[in-house]
C-alpha beads as a LAMMPS data file, in Angstrom:
LAMMPS data file: protein, C-alpha beads

135 atoms
134 bonds

1 atom types
1 bond types

-500.0 500.0 xlo xhi
-500.0 500.0 ylo yhi
-500.0 500.0 zlo zhi

Masses

1 110.0

Atoms # bond

1 1 1 0.000 0.000 0.000
2 1 1 1.280 3.475 -0.861
3 1 1 1.167 6.451 1.456
4 1 1 -0.514 9.580 0.159
5 1 1 1.867 11.332 -2.236
6 1 1 4.311 8.390 -2.313
7 1 1 5.844 7.351 -5.609
8 1 1 6.592 3.740 -4.651
9 1 1 5.061 1.299 -2.216
10 1 1 6.268 1.369 1.406
11 1 1 7.966 -2.040 1.123
12 1 1 10.514 -0.512 -1.307
13 1 1 11.394 2.502 0.887
14 1 1 14.400 2.263 3.221
15 1 1 14.755 4.567 6.204
16 1 1 18.542 4.086 6.313
17 1 1 21.456 3.377 3.986
18 1 1 20.962 -0.017 2.362
19 1 1 23.531 -2.145 0.559
20 1 1 22.346 -4.450 -2.212
21 1 1 24.331 -7.113 -4.025
22 1 1 23.564 -7.099 -7.742
23 1 1 24.312 -10.182 -9.827
24 1 1 23.987 -10.772 -13.538
25 1 1 21.595 -13.657 -14.134
26 1 1 23.739 -15.090 -16.941
27 1 1 27.478 -14.882 -17.500
28 1 1 27.141 -15.910 -21.152
29 1 1 24.590 -13.503 -22.615
30 1 1 25.141 -9.742 -22.668
31 1 1 21.436 -8.917 -22.875
32 1 1 20.157 -10.664 -19.836
33 1 1 18.847 -9.541 -16.491
34 1 1 20.083 -8.895 -12.983
35 1 1 19.011 -9.870 -9.489
36 1 1 19.470 -7.753 -6.350
37 1 1 19.829 -9.264 -2.873
38 1 1 19.815 -7.619 0.556
39 1 1 22.513 -8.179 3.188
40 1 1 20.708 -11.334 4.419
41 1 1 20.736 -12.910 0.937
42 1 1 17.025 -12.332 0.361
43 1 1 15.982 -11.560 -3.236
44 1 1 14.726 -7.960 -3.345
45 1 1 14.487 -7.087 -7.064
46 1 1 14.781 -8.610 -10.508
47 1 1 15.661 -6.653 -13.630
48 1 1 15.030 -8.007 -17.113
49 1 1 15.645 -6.462 -20.510
50 1 1 13.602 -7.278 -23.546
51 1 1 14.327 -7.065 -27.248
52 1 1 17.066 -4.627 -28.214
53 1 1 17.709 -3.298 -24.672
54 1 1 15.402 -0.346 -25.329
55 1 1 13.170 -1.444 -22.440
56 1 1 14.127 -2.622 -18.952
57 1 1 11.644 -3.902 -16.374
58 1 1 12.191 -3.747 -12.594
59 1 1 10.213 -6.434 -10.766
60 1 1 9.654 -7.505 -7.189
61 1 1 10.769 -11.032 -6.137
62 1 1 7.465 -12.536 -7.355
63 1 1 7.814 -11.068 -10.870
64 1 1 5.315 -8.206 -10.446
65 1 1 6.340 -5.198 -12.542
66 1 1 7.263 -2.172 -10.405
67 1 1 8.817 0.100 -13.045
68 1 1 9.329 0.064 -16.795
69 1 1 12.235 2.120 -18.140
70 1 1 12.433 2.859 -21.880
71 1 1 15.170 4.472 -23.936
72 1 1 13.942 7.657 -25.574
73 1 1 14.767 7.654 -29.254
74 1 1 16.976 10.312 -30.839
75 1 1 18.383 11.790 -27.662
76 1 1 21.879 13.301 -27.465
77 1 1 22.064 12.832 -23.699
78 1 1 21.030 9.148 -23.836
79 1 1 17.723 9.888 -22.107
80 1 1 15.610 7.147 -20.548
81 1 1 12.062 7.539 -19.201
82 1 1 10.534 5.573 -16.319
83 1 1 6.914 4.562 -15.832
84 1 1 5.090 3.066 -12.858
85 1 1 4.215 -0.580 -13.484
86 1 1 3.912 -1.930 -16.994
87 1 1 4.079 0.972 -19.442
88 1 1 0.846 1.656 -21.328
89 1 1 0.689 3.717 -24.537
90 1 1 -0.108 7.330 -23.700
91 1 1 1.076 7.002 -20.092
92 1 1 3.116 9.966 -18.844
93 1 1 6.582 9.176 -17.437
94 1 1 7.258 9.338 -13.709
95 1 1 10.909 10.302 -14.229
96 1 1 13.637 10.726 -16.824
97 1 1 17.340 9.917 -16.606
98 1 1 20.026 11.555 -18.740
99 1 1 23.773 11.831 -18.833
100 1 1 24.881 15.162 -17.383
101 1 1 27.257 15.651 -20.321
102 1 1 27.382 14.149 -23.803
103 1 1 31.203 14.291 -23.787
104 1 1 33.239 11.652 -21.935
105 1 1 32.263 9.929 -18.725
106 1 1 29.842 11.842 -16.574
107 1 1 27.293 11.528 -13.828
108 1 1 23.586 11.044 -14.449
109 1 1 20.764 13.442 -13.707
110 1 1 17.353 12.115 -12.690
111 1 1 14.303 14.372 -13.008
112 1 1 11.298 13.151 -11.002
113 1 1 8.017 14.588 -12.279
114 1 1 6.276 15.138 -8.950
115 1 1 4.928 18.270 -7.320
116 1 1 7.234 19.927 -6.472
117 1 1 9.568 18.623 -9.172
118 1 1 12.720 16.958 -7.802
119 1 1 16.157 16.392 -9.266
120 1 1 18.841 13.916 -8.190
121 1 1 22.482 13.393 -9.221
122 1 1 23.879 9.864 -9.463
123 1 1 27.662 9.416 -9.349
124 1 1 29.419 6.092 -9.715
125 1 1 29.535 3.172 -12.074
126 1 1 28.489 -0.438 -12.270
127 1 1 32.040 -1.433 -13.271
128 1 1 33.433 0.142 -10.071
129 1 1 30.600 -1.449 -8.051
130 1 1 29.712 1.854 -6.440
131 1 1 26.891 4.351 -6.774
132 1 1 25.927 7.383 -4.694
133 1 1 22.643 9.278 -5.096
134 1 1 22.488 12.967 -4.124
135 1 1 19.339 15.052 -3.759

Bonds

1 1 1 2
2 1 2 3
3 1 3 4
4 1 4 5
5 1 5 6
6 1 6 7
7 1 7 8
8 1 8 9
9 1 9 10
10 1 10 11
11 1 11 12
12 1 12 13
13 1 13 14
14 1 14 15
15 1 15 16
16 1 16 17
17 1 17 18
18 1 18 19
19 1 19 20
20 1 20 21
21 1 21 22
22 1 22 23
23 1 23 24
24 1 24 25
25 1 25 26
26 1 26 27
27 1 27 28
28 1 28 29
29 1 29 30
30 1 30 31
31 1 31 32
32 1 32 33
33 1 33 34
34 1 34 35
35 1 35 36
36 1 36 37
37 1 37 38
38 1 38 39
39 1 39 40
40 1 40 41
41 1 41 42
42 1 42 43
43 1 43 44
44 1 44 45
45 1 45 46
46 1 46 47
47 1 47 48
48 1 48 49
49 1 49 50
50 1 50 51
51 1 51 52
52 1 52 53
53 1 53 54
54 1 54 55
55 1 55 56
56 1 56 57
57 1 57 58
58 1 58 59
59 1 59 60
60 1 60 61
61 1 61 62
62 1 62 63
63 1 63 64
64 1 64 65
65 1 65 66
66 1 66 67
67 1 67 68
68 1 68 69
69 1 69 70
70 1 70 71
71 1 71 72
72 1 72 73
73 1 73 74
74 1 74 75
75 1 75 76
76 1 76 77
77 1 77 78
78 1 78 79
79 1 79 80
80 1 80 81
81 1 81 82
82 1 82 83
83 1 83 84
84 1 84 85
85 1 85 86
86 1 86 87
87 1 87 88
88 1 88 89
89 1 89 90
90 1 90 91
91 1 91 92
92 1 92 93
93 1 93 94
94 1 94 95
95 1 95 96
96 1 96 97
97 1 97 98
98 1 98 99
99 1 99 100
100 1 100 101
101 1 101 102
102 1 102 103
103 1 103 104
104 1 104 105
105 1 105 106
106 1 106 107
107 1 107 108
108 1 108 109
109 1 109 110
110 1 110 111
111 1 111 112
112 1 112 113
113 1 113 114
114 1 114 115
115 1 115 116
116 1 116 117
117 1 117 118
118 1 118 119
119 1 119 120
120 1 120 121
121 1 121 122
122 1 122 123
123 1 123 124
124 1 124 125
125 1 125 126
126 1 126 127
127 1 127 128
128 1 128 129
129 1 129 130
130 1 130 131
131 1 131 132
132 1 132 133
133 1 133 134
134 1 134 135
């Protein structure tokens, strides 16, 4: 159940810093999914990509779709848009993600379309196994 004004359900909100272990579901295929486990080894999330990697789906441990993230076509900043649940044609995005710079390696900027509008910076990389989110 979601609290009034909440973007995600309470079960996905952490009141303190939380470390997740993310594992690729297949070592042999580049376009496969990931699983995320908490510090007790409990499955928390699954991520699967479909088709040409233009759509990624974040699911709970039972396979219920939480978010759908789609690559926006013809975008210089490699923009992605996120939707609550399974994306439906005509649905407005909940957030967008873009590279802060189109030159070289850079951080990401996340715009959350809520009232009031919020923006977050994400620094880090999957290869370095580190990510920090700043409001």
